C-alpha positions in Angstrom: -14.6 -4.6 7.3 -10.9 -4.2 6.5 -8.9 -1.3 5.3 -6.3 -1.9 2.6 -3.9 0.8 1.7 -2.1 1.1 -1.6 1.6 1.5 -1.7 4.4 1.3 -4.2 7.0 -1.5 -4.0 10.5 0.0 -4.0 12.6 -3.1 -3.0 12.1 -6.9 -2.9 14.0 -9.4 -0.9 13.7 -12.8 0.8 13.5 -13.2 4.6 12.8 -16.3 6.5 11.9 -18.2 3.3 9.3 -15.6 2.4 9.1 -12.8 -0.2 9.2 -9.4 1.4 9.4 -5.9 0.1 9.8 -2.3 1.2 6.7 -0.4 0.3 6.3 3.3 0.0 3.0 4.7 1.3 3.2 8.4 0.2 6.6 8.8 1.9 6.2 6.3 4.7 8.1 3.2 4.0 7.2 -0.2 5.7 8.2 -3.8 5.3 5.4 -5.9 3.8 5.1 -9.6 3.2 4.6 -10.2 -0.6 3.8 -14.0 -0.4 0.2 -13.4 -1.3 1.2 -11.5 -4.5 4.1 -13.6 -5.8 4.0 -11.8 -9.2 4.5 -8.4 -7.7 7.7 -6.6 -8.7 9.5 -3.4 -7.9 7.5 -0.5 -9.2 4.1 -2.2 -8.8 1.4 -0.9 -6.5 -0.1 -3.3 -4.0 -3.0 -3.1 -1.6 -1.7 -3.9 1.9 -3.7 -5.0 4.9 -2.0 -5.8 8.3 1.4 -6.1 6.7 0.5 -8.4 3.8 0.0 -7.4 0.2 -3.3 -8.8 -0.9 -3.5 -7.6 -4.5 -1.7 -5.8 -7.2 -3.3 -2.8 -8.9 -2.3 -0.5 -11.7 -0.8 2.9 -11.1 -3.8 4.9 -12.3 -6.1 3.0 -9.9 -3.6 3.4 -7.0 -3.3 7.1 -7.6 -7.0 7.6 -7.7 -7.5 5.6 -4.5 -4.8 7.6 -2.7 -6.5 10.8 -3.9 -9.8 9.6 -2.5 -8.2 8.7 0.9 -6.6 12.2 1.0 -10.0 13.9 0.3 -11.6 11.7 3.0 -8.9 12.6 5.6 -9.1 16.3 4.7 -12.9 16.2 5.3 -12.4 14.5 8.7 -9.9 17.1 9.7 -12.5 19.8 8.8 -15.1 18.1 10.9 -12.8 17.6 13.9 -11.8 21.3 13.9 -15.4 22.5 14.1 
């Protein structure tokens, strides 16, 4: 099983002959290799796994996924504090 996290591309550049971008994950910005999603552009949301974007998704789907992650994390915090 793998966990892919949605993030929004805020910058794209080339590095070592590969397409990279800076991706914003709800305020946390990380460098991501975009070679597996060559059509991705600034403003797109991508699913990222271990530093590689593996798919592009629309904004509505990304926001819904982030909302679900937040609800899950909130429920984990409640369980841990019991």
